[in-house]
Backbone as a chain_set.jsonl record, in Angstrom:
{"seq": "MTDTYTQLYIHIIFAVKGRQRLIPKQHKETLHQYITGIIRNKRQTVIRINSMPDHIHILVGLKPDIALSDLVRDIKANSSKYINKKGWCVGRFEWQAGFAAFSYSESQLDTVVNYIKNQEAHHTRMTFREEYLAFLKRFNVPYNPKYVFDPDDHAEE", "coords": {"N": [[-11.105, 70.576, -19.61], [-8.456, 72.137, -17.392], [-7.027, 71.069, -15.776], [-6.79, 68.473, -13.256], [-8.317, 67.846, -10.033], [-8.077, 66.176, -6.879], [-8.972, 64.18, -3.849], [-8.286, 61.781, -2.454], [-8.698, 59.317, -0.062], [-7.815, 56.189, 0.918], [-8.432, 53.096, 2.685], [-6.117, 50.493, 2.956], [-6.25, 47.052, 3.499], [-4.656, 44.114, 3.914], [-3.885, 40.164, 4.14], [-1.533, 37.957, 5.663], [-0.606, 35.209, 3.44], [-2.918, 32.391, 3.885], [-3.605, 33.746, 6.816], [-1.446, 33.193, 8.384], [0.694, 33.819, 11.26], [3.517, 35.644, 10.377], [4.617, 37.892, 10.004], [7.144, 39.442, 11.4], [7.82, 40.688, 14.672], [10.08, 42.355, 15.467], [11.068, 43.101, 12.644], [9.119, 44.787, 11.818], [8.822, 47.689, 11.626], [10.788, 48.115, 9.787], [9.934, 46.638, 7.933], [7.363, 48.285, 7.43], [8.641, 50.893, 6.543], [9.674, 49.739, 4.225], [7.628, 49.071, 2.473], [6.528, 52.176, 2.574], [8.246, 53.139, 1.168], [7.903, 51.91, -1.287], [5.379, 52.718, -1.888], [5.826, 55.509, -2.094], [7.312, 55.73, -4.348], [5.489, 55.202, -6.058], [4.517, 57.713, -6.548], [2.336, 58.192, -4.482], [0.998, 58.861, -1.307], [1.785, 58.119, 2.01], [-0.036, 57.979, 4.42], [-0.68, 56.633, 7.058], [0.741, 53.599, 8.541], [0.464, 50.287, 9.436], [0.908, 46.898, 11.207], [0.064, 43.809, 11.769], [1.308, 40.796, 13.436], [-0.134, 39.026, 11.087], [-1.598, 40.376, 9.286], [-1.864, 43.81, 7.367], [-2.104, 47.03, 7.809], [-2.832, 49.924, 5.693], [-3.32, 53.306, 5.062], [-3.745, 55.542, 2.605], [-3.034, 58.098, 0.711], [-4.148, 58.626, -2.438], [-3.563, 59.428, -5.548], [-5.013, 60.152, -8.77], [-3.682, 58.609, -10.805], [-3.006, 56.161, -10.972], [-4.051, 52.796, -10.58], [-5.745, 51.342, -7.997], [-5.862, 48.783, -7.708], [-3.477, 48.212, -8.921], [-1.445, 49.728, -7.475], [-1.596, 48.042, -4.999], [-0.908, 45.331, -5.817], [1.558, 45.779, -6.404], [2.579, 46.548, -4.187], [2.586, 44.36, -2.708], [3.96, 42.347, -4.003], [6.367, 43.309, -4.201], [7.105, 43.849, -1.545], [6.817, 41.211, -0.598], [9.162, 39.717, -2.05], [11.102, 40.909, -1.015], [10.629, 40.539, 1.985], [11.379, 37.474, 1.765], [13.721, 37.763, 0.391], [15.186, 38.473, 2.791], [14.944, 36.763, 4.405], [13.187, 36.473, 6.892], [11.529, 34.737, 7.638], [10.706, 31.17, 8.038], [10.849, 29.087, 5.141], [8.567, 30.322, 2.573], [7.553, 33.477, 2.086], [4.355, 34.479, 1.152], [1.467, 36.976, 0.605], [-1.759, 37.1, 1.21], [-4.166, 36.531, -1.577], [-6.24, 38.467, -2.187], [-7.631, 41.505, -1.362], [-8.785, 44.369, 0.686], [-10.399, 47.58, 0.489], [-11.16, 50.554, 1.401], [-13.138, 53.747, 1.099], [-12.529, 57.139, 2.793], [-13.519, 60.162, 4.069], [-11.89, 63.688, 4.466], [-12.62, 64.422, 6.957], [-12.359, 62.595, 8.743], [-10.251, 61.071, 8.748], [-8.4, 61.581, 11.127], [-9.752, 59.829, 12.825], [-9.345, 57.345, 11.563], [-6.441, 57.122, 11.119], [-5.709, 56.934, 14.131], [-7.154, 54.358, 14.636], [-5.613, 52.734, 12.97], [-3.283, 52.986, 14.223], [-3.512, 51.946, 16.441], [-3.593, 49.204, 16.237], [-2.646, 46.992, 18.088], [-3.809, 47.143, 20.671], [-6.406, 46.87, 19.549], [-6.387, 44.705, 18.57], [-6.694, 42.958, 20.882], [-9.329, 42.719, 21.629], [-10.466, 41.653, 19.445], [-10.516, 39.407, 16.696], [-8.501, 39.188, 13.443], [-10.226, 38.067, 11.689], [-12.749, 38.454, 12.387], [-12.398, 41.475, 12.55], [-12.288, 42.138, 9.786], [-14.593, 41.215, 8.64], [-16.024, 42.655, 9.686], [-15.641, 45.253, 8.648], [-16.144, 44.857, 5.876], [-19.049, 44.542, 6.468], [-20.042, 47.011, 7.73], [-19.354, 48.722, 5.417], [-20.996, 47.733, 3.771], [-20.355, 46.101, 1.802], [-20.946, 43.621, -0.46], [-20.194, 40.195, -0.284], [-19.287, 36.626, -0.362], [-19.081, 34.165, 1.753], [-17.474, 32.38, 1.609], [-15.56, 32.772, -0.092], [-13.906, 35.007, 0.959], [-11.691, 34.256, 2.281], [-8.573, 32.927, 1.668], [-8.801, 29.59, 0.138], [-7.317, 27.681, 1.376], [-7.16, 28.758, 3.805], [-6.998, 27.785, 7.144], [-6.948, 28.915, 9.386], [-7.168, 29.469, 12.859], [-8.513, 31.404, 15.649]], "CA": [[-10.59, 71.133, -18.224], [-7.299, 72.749, -17.572], [-6.288, 70.218, -14.621], [-7.331, 67.327, -12.46], [-7.835, 67.787, -8.706], [-8.569, 64.892, -6.239], [-8.441, 63.96, -2.296], [-8.892, 60.406, -2.229], [-8.167, 58.603, 1.175], [-8.215, 54.771, 1.066], [-7.619, 52.686, 3.749], [-6.148, 49.066, 2.764], [-6.17, 45.887, 4.42], [-4.521, 42.793, 3.652], [-3.501, 39.394, 4.959], [-0.505, 37.167, 5.071], [-1.347, 33.892, 2.928], [-3.348, 31.425, 5.043], [-3.42, 34.057, 7.871], [-0.282, 33.02, 9.261], [1.639, 34.889, 11.751], [4.765, 35.715, 9.825], [5.351, 39.328, 9.961], [8.199, 39.227, 12.807], [7.81, 42.059, 15.276], [11.648, 42.993, 15.488], [11.149, 43.549, 11.642], [7.793, 45.445, 11.702], [9.016, 48.953, 11.188], [11.785, 47.968, 8.565], [8.474, 46.543, 6.652], [6.715, 49.621, 6.96], [9.52, 51.769, 5.663], [9.782, 49.368, 2.592], [6.167, 49.616, 1.983], [6.42, 53.229, 2.421], [9.138, 53.49, -0.331], [7.556, 51.439, -2.679], [4.198, 53.863, -2.277], [6.228, 56.864, -2.504], [7.856, 55.689, -5.747], [4.61, 55.215, -7.156], [3.962, 58.93, -6.418], [1.243, 58.121, -3.802], [0.952, 59.222, -0.053], [1.458, 57.249, 3.056], [-0.487, 58.587, 5.768], [-0.682, 55.668, 8.523], [0.651, 52.102, 8.11], [0.585, 49.178, 10.648], [0.863, 45.754, 10.782], [0.198, 42.76, 12.971], [1.809, 39.166, 12.451], [-0.928, 38.302, 10.207], [-2.158, 41.401, 8.398], [-1.502, 45.089, 7.685], [-3.063, 48.38, 7.315], [-2.23, 50.824, 5.072], [-4.072, 54.502, 4.745], [-2.851, 56.391, 1.306], [-3.779, 59.455, -0.247], [-4.317, 58.249, -3.856], [-3.692, 60.189, -6.818], [-5.94, 59.328, -9.738], [-2.85, 58.472, -12.097], [-2.672, 54.612, -10.956], [-5.064, 52.162, -10.246], [-5.746, 50.946, -6.44], [-5.232, 47.185, -7.795], [-2.107, 48.053, -9.548], [-0.949, 49.865, -6.307], [-1.532, 46.811, -3.984], [-0.283, 44.419, -6.439], [3.402, 46.084, -6.587], [2.99, 46.302, -2.508], [2.397, 43.006, -2.383], [5.014, 41.871, -4.992], [7.681, 43.844, -3.692], [7.479, 43.279, -0.182], [7.295, 39.444, -0.422], [10.244, 39.704, -2.669], [11.789, 41.944, -0.019], [10.734, 39.69, 3.131], [11.839, 36.546, 1.033], [15.09, 38.007, 0.43], [15.888, 38.994, 4.155], [14.593, 35.209, 5.246], [12.53, 36.658, 8.405], [10.274, 33.488, 8.326], [10.973, 29.615, 7.388], [9.607, 29.143, 4.031], [8.162, 31.133, 1.472], [6.48, 34.41, 2.511], [3.421, 35.429, 0.638], [0.194, 37.632, 0.824], [-3.399, 36.348, 0.441], [-4.551, 36.813, -3.199], [-7.073, 39.704, -2.511], [-7.591, 42.78, -0.444], [-10.127, 45.064, 1.044], [-10.06, 48.802, 0.391], [-12.276, 51.687, 1.777], [-12.804, 55.344, 1.257], [-12.872, 57.895, 3.741], [-13.268, 61.454, 3.709], [-10.518, 64.119, 5.347], [-12.845, 64.977, 8.3], [-12.672, 60.994, 9.168], [-8.897, 61.136, 8.734], [-7.96, 61.089, 12.181], [-10.069, 58.488, 13.474], [-8.734, 55.842, 10.975], [-5.122, 57.199, 11.757], [-5.676, 56.261, 15.478], [-7.503, 52.965, 14.279], [-4.254, 51.741, 12.212], [-1.89, 53.014, 14.833], [-3.83, 51.077, 17.708], [-4.032, 47.625, 16.005], [-2.203, 46.162, 18.779], [-4.862, 47.208, 21.47], [-7.884, 46.452, 18.964], [-6.838, 42.772, 18.299], [-6.718, 42.058, 22.101], [-10.712, 42.336, 21.765], [-11.246, 41.293, 18.353], [-9.717, 39.053, 15.925], [-8.451, 39.632, 12.254], [-11.485, 37.7, 10.979], [-13.779, 39.54, 13.059], [-12.34, 42.808, 12.301], [-12.408, 42.197, 8.01], [-15.93, 40.781, 8.31], [-16.977, 43.912, 10.317], [-15.595, 46.489, 7.74], [-17.013, 44.616, 5.039], [-20.147, 44.665, 6.602], [-20.0, 48.368, 8.073], [-19.241, 49.479, 4.269], [-22.241, 47.291, 2.94], [-19.596, 45.219, 0.641], [-21.513, 42.212, -0.493], [-19.313, 39.182, -0.314], [-19.485, 35.44, -0.254], [-17.901, 34.355, 3.01], [-16.675, 31.118, 0.817], [-14.047, 33.604, -1.003], [-13.27, 36.016, 1.783], [-9.982, 34.352, 2.718], [-8.04, 31.803, 0.794], [-9.581, 28.538, 0.243], [-6.227, 26.714, 2.351], [-6.848, 29.256, 4.834], [-7.508, 27.093, 8.251], [-6.688, 29.659, 10.677], [-8.317, 29.221, 14.255], [-8.572, 32.371, 16.102]], "C": [[-9.207, 71.288, -18.337], [-6.33, 71.546, -16.572], [-6.989, 69.298, -13.824], [-7.219, 67.595, -10.96], [-8.64, 66.601, -7.766], [-8.248, 65.036, -4.984], [-9.25, 62.667, -2.311], [-8.169, 60.002, -1.344], [-8.717, 57.25, 1.023], [-7.442, 54.021, 2.319], [-7.729, 51.0, 3.451], [-5.825, 48.198, 3.644], [-5.608, 44.564, 3.531], [-3.892, 41.672, 4.283], [-2.527, 38.343, 4.32], [-1.553, 35.872, 4.803], [-1.601, 32.76, 4.23], [-3.28, 32.325, 6.393], [-2.207, 34.058, 8.955], [0.292, 34.069, 10.134], [3.146, 35.108, 11.364], [5.493, 37.051, 9.555], [5.96, 39.637, 11.531], [7.723, 40.765, 13.352], [9.029, 42.967, 15.365], [11.745, 43.671, 13.83], [9.978, 44.419, 11.262], [8.05, 46.844, 11.162], [9.881, 48.988, 9.753], [10.632, 47.486, 7.468], [7.935, 47.564, 6.379], [7.275, 50.826, 6.25], [9.689, 51.14, 4.417], [9.101, 49.551, 1.988], [5.842, 50.684, 1.656], [6.98, 54.017, 1.219], [8.575, 53.297, -1.422], [6.004, 52.306, -2.86], [4.597, 55.183, -2.75], [6.64, 56.825, -3.68], [6.968, 55.532, -6.539], [3.696, 56.534, -7.305], [2.642, 59.058, -5.869], [1.589, 58.728, -2.34], [0.528, 58.479, 0.731], [0.834, 58.076, 4.243], [-0.283, 57.798, 6.929], [-0.414, 53.855, 7.589], [1.191, 51.532, 9.501], [0.276, 48.067, 10.374], [0.79, 45.079, 12.074], [0.993, 41.265, 12.42], [0.903, 38.998, 11.544], [-1.654, 38.923, 9.116], [-1.53, 42.918, 8.56], [-2.49, 46.13, 7.103], [-2.296, 49.476, 6.858], [-3.138, 52.254, 4.781], [-3.253, 55.564, 3.713], [-3.53, 57.24, 0.879], [-3.234, 59.193, -1.683], [-4.623, 59.074, -4.866], [-4.462, 59.386, -8.189], [-5.009, 58.658, -11.236], [-2.531, 56.795, -12.042], [-3.84, 54.268, -10.004], [-4.875, 51.579, -8.643], [-5.253, 49.516, -6.966], [-3.983, 47.078, -8.082], [-1.069, 48.394, -8.19], [-0.274, 48.95, -5.244], [-0.946, 45.688, -4.462], [1.156, 44.512, -6.179], [3.404, 46.29, -5.147], [3.383, 45.197, -2.2], [3.423, 42.232, -3.006], [6.104, 42.511, -4.399], [7.804, 43.392, -2.452], [7.166, 41.833, 0.056], [8.192, 39.275, -0.741], [11.466, 39.906, -1.04], [11.881, 40.898, 1.271], [11.499, 38.262, 2.688], [13.287, 36.807, 1.491], [15.977, 38.097, 1.724], [15.515, 37.508, 4.994], [14.187, 35.716, 6.496], [11.692, 35.669, 8.501], [11.161, 32.116, 7.269], [10.113, 29.733, 6.169], [9.556, 29.889, 3.451], [7.174, 32.019, 2.119], [5.625, 35.099, 1.355], [1.887, 36.038, 1.118], [-0.996, 36.91, 0.348], [-3.684, 37.224, -0.619], [-5.389, 38.405, -3.151], [-7.063, 40.678, -1.289], [-8.751, 43.595, -0.266], [-9.496, 46.564, 1.039], [-11.112, 49.593, 0.713], [-11.959, 52.934, 1.87], [-13.267, 56.145, 2.321], [-12.885, 59.476, 3.19], [-12.164, 62.105, 4.617], [-11.154, 64.209, 6.889], [-12.884, 63.369, 9.006], [-11.077, 60.32, 9.065], [-8.36, 60.513, 10.22], [-8.261, 59.72, 13.414], [-9.395, 57.29, 12.813], [-7.169, 55.727, 11.24], [-5.308, 56.597, 13.247], [-6.147, 54.919, 15.591], [-6.333, 52.215, 13.859], [-3.515, 52.065, 13.528], [-2.324, 52.16, 16.364], [-4.077, 49.597, 17.349], [-3.62, 46.611, 17.295], [-3.354, 45.699, 20.201], [-6.198, 46.984, 20.938], [-7.799, 45.359, 18.795], [-6.662, 42.044, 19.919], [-8.227, 42.035, 22.338], [-11.196, 41.885, 20.768], [-10.218, 40.539, 17.771], [-9.799, 39.606, 14.568], [-9.63, 39.104, 11.599], [-12.527, 38.337, 11.239], [-13.524, 41.048, 12.471], [-12.798, 43.058, 10.448], [-13.624, 41.96, 7.656], [-16.766, 41.96, 8.766], [-16.602, 45.075, 9.355], [-16.316, 46.147, 6.733], [-18.642, 44.869, 5.032], [-20.66, 46.257, 7.161], [-20.035, 49.116, 6.457], [-20.257, 49.019, 3.349], [-21.606, 46.527, 1.895], [-20.345, 44.035, 0.678], [-20.307, 41.411, -0.85], [-20.037, 37.759, 0.014], [-18.423, 34.899, 0.714], [-17.121, 33.107, 2.491], [-15.51, 31.458, 0.387], [-13.581, 34.79, 0.012], [-11.783, 35.714, 1.897], [-9.664, 33.032, 1.788], [-8.458, 30.658, 1.086], [-8.768, 27.448, 1.284], [-6.101, 27.442, 3.334], [-7.619, 28.662, 5.971], [-7.577, 27.669, 9.41], [-7.425, 29.609, 11.935], [-7.484, 30.413, 14.742], [-8.852, 32.437, 17.586]], "O": [[-8.628, 70.695, -19.247], [-5.135, 71.302, -16.74], [-8.184, 69.594, -13.83], [-6.072, 67.595, -10.513], [-9.78, 66.243, -8.062], [-7.371, 65.851, -4.696], [-10.468, 62.516, -2.214], [-6.957, 60.156, -1.497], [-9.937, 57.083, 0.992], [-6.32, 54.229, 2.781], [-8.74, 50.307, 3.567], [-5.113, 48.521, 4.595], [-6.214, 44.145, 2.545], [-3.159, 42.073, 5.187], [-2.502, 37.924, 3.163], [-2.595, 35.526, 5.36], [-0.855, 32.411, 5.145], [-2.839, 31.639, 7.315], [-2.078, 34.7, 9.997], [0.354, 35.215, 9.69], [3.98, 34.682, 12.162], [6.6, 37.239, 9.05], [5.326, 39.972, 12.532], [7.371, 41.719, 12.659], [8.937, 44.194, 15.336], [12.431, 44.685, 13.695], [10.03, 44.77, 10.083], [7.407, 47.14, 10.155], [9.646, 49.758, 8.822], [10.533, 47.956, 6.334], [7.896, 47.95, 5.211], [6.626, 51.599, 5.545], [9.859, 51.878, 3.447], [9.322, 50.114, 0.916], [5.058, 50.81, 0.716], [6.561, 54.975, 0.569], [8.568, 54.06, -2.388], [5.573, 52.482, -4.0], [3.977, 55.87, -3.562], [6.439, 57.852, -4.329], [7.233, 55.634, -7.737], [2.608, 56.609, -7.877], [1.801, 59.774, -6.413], [2.746, 59.146, -2.311], [-0.611, 58.013, 0.687], [1.552, 58.832, 4.898], [0.33, 58.331, 7.854], [-0.962, 53.257, 6.663], [1.965, 52.009, 10.331], [-0.52, 47.863, 9.457], [1.23, 45.482, 13.151], [1.155, 40.858, 11.269], [1.626, 38.524, 10.668], [-2.216, 38.309, 8.209], [-0.872, 43.267, 9.54], [-3.355, 46.048, 6.231], [-1.309, 49.932, 7.437], [-3.901, 51.945, 3.865], [-2.295, 56.252, 4.061], [-4.732, 57.077, 0.666], [-2.093, 59.486, -2.04], [-5.773, 59.441, -5.105], [-4.385, 58.183, -8.436], [-5.482, 58.344, -12.328], [-1.905, 56.234, -12.941], [-4.396, 54.918, -9.118], [-3.728, 51.426, -8.221], [-4.148, 49.153, -6.561], [-3.296, 46.133, -7.696], [-0.148, 47.65, -7.853], [0.862, 48.937, -4.772], [-0.42, 44.948, -3.631], [1.862, 43.572, -5.815], [4.562, 46.178, -4.745], [4.379, 44.96, -1.517], [3.773, 41.272, -2.319], [6.923, 41.654, -4.068], [8.632, 42.509, -2.23], [7.382, 41.424, 1.197], [8.765, 38.524, 0.048], [12.245, 39.195, -0.405], [12.975, 40.444, 1.606], [12.378, 37.967, 3.497], [13.894, 36.361, 2.465], [17.185, 37.864, 1.756], [15.872, 37.325, 6.158], [14.95, 35.359, 7.393], [11.005, 35.649, 9.523], [11.873, 32.151, 6.266], [9.011, 30.277, 6.098], [10.565, 30.592, 3.503], [6.143, 31.582, 2.63], [6.04, 36.067, 0.716], [1.264, 35.457, 2.006], [-1.13, 36.273, -0.697], [-3.494, 38.44, -0.604], [-5.159, 39.309, -3.954], [-6.382, 40.423, -0.295], [-9.683, 43.504, -1.064], [-8.364, 46.798, 1.462], [-12.17, 49.233, 0.198], [-10.964, 53.391, 2.433], [-14.373, 55.896, 2.8], [-12.379, 59.877, 2.142], [-11.54, 61.405, 5.415], [-10.435, 64.104, 7.882], [-13.677, 63.234, 9.938], [-10.863, 59.134, 9.313], [-8.01, 59.353, 10.434], [-7.625, 59.074, 14.247], [-8.945, 56.357, 13.477], [-6.613, 54.661, 11.507], [-4.85, 55.456, 13.309], [-5.699, 54.226, 16.506], [-6.08, 51.122, 14.366], [-3.028, 51.021, 13.963], [-1.492, 51.844, 17.213], [-4.708, 48.86, 18.108], [-4.23, 45.555, 17.463], [-3.653, 44.583, 20.626], [-7.137, 46.896, 21.73], [-8.826, 44.68, 18.788], [-6.528, 40.834, 20.097], [-8.553, 41.318, 23.284], [-12.388, 41.589, 20.84], [-9.062, 40.779, 18.119], [-10.744, 40.328, 14.251], [-10.096, 39.904, 10.787], [-13.245, 38.795, 10.35], [-14.451, 41.691, 11.978], [-13.483, 43.984, 10.014], [-14.0, 42.326, 6.543], [-17.9, 42.225, 8.368], [-17.456, 45.96, 9.33], [-17.219, 46.929, 6.437], [-19.341, 45.233, 4.086], [-21.823, 46.554, 6.887], [-20.777, 50.091, 6.338], [-20.498, 49.63, 2.308], [-22.359, 46.242, 0.963], [-20.437, 43.405, 1.732], [-19.468, 41.863, -1.629], [-21.146, 37.704, 0.546], [-17.211, 35.079, 0.596], [-16.053, 32.871, 3.055], [-14.522, 30.724, 0.406], [-12.706, 35.521, -0.452], [-10.863, 36.511, 1.71], [-10.526, 32.293, 1.312], [-8.585, 30.433, 2.29], [-9.365, 26.559, 1.89], [-5.124, 27.202, 4.043], [-8.83, 28.886, 5.976], [-8.13, 27.164, 10.387], [-8.63, 29.786, 11.756], [-6.29, 30.594, 14.505], [-8.929, 33.528, 18.152]]}, "num_chains": 1, "name": "protein.A"}
């Protein structure tokens, strides 16, 4: 084979540790720009990014030269350091250990982009926990409810 051709679109979702509401609205765009820079430095493409105070959605065009778990690890590690350095919250900022990722075809991108874009409106009708579990169910991802969120996560919504 002379070359590799791919078209991979991945919707990544992960939460603030304990689902605490620690992403300040006034710093949201700065965080999105910083994370976009992390992803671009890994030679991947950000299609859409948006966050709520307790979680983030990122739609990426993923090339096969990086493992998804490595990309998410780098996003989480570097953005946590950035938030802590900036002092945006009292105490230490951390992301939850795990993440969810779902693949889409190009024909579905507009729907996913709009979904991510409209997070604020969406979350007037559904909590993050409900949203996350609905994604797992919709994509037939087997999971143990005991391990979906951090063990110390007692957030009430």
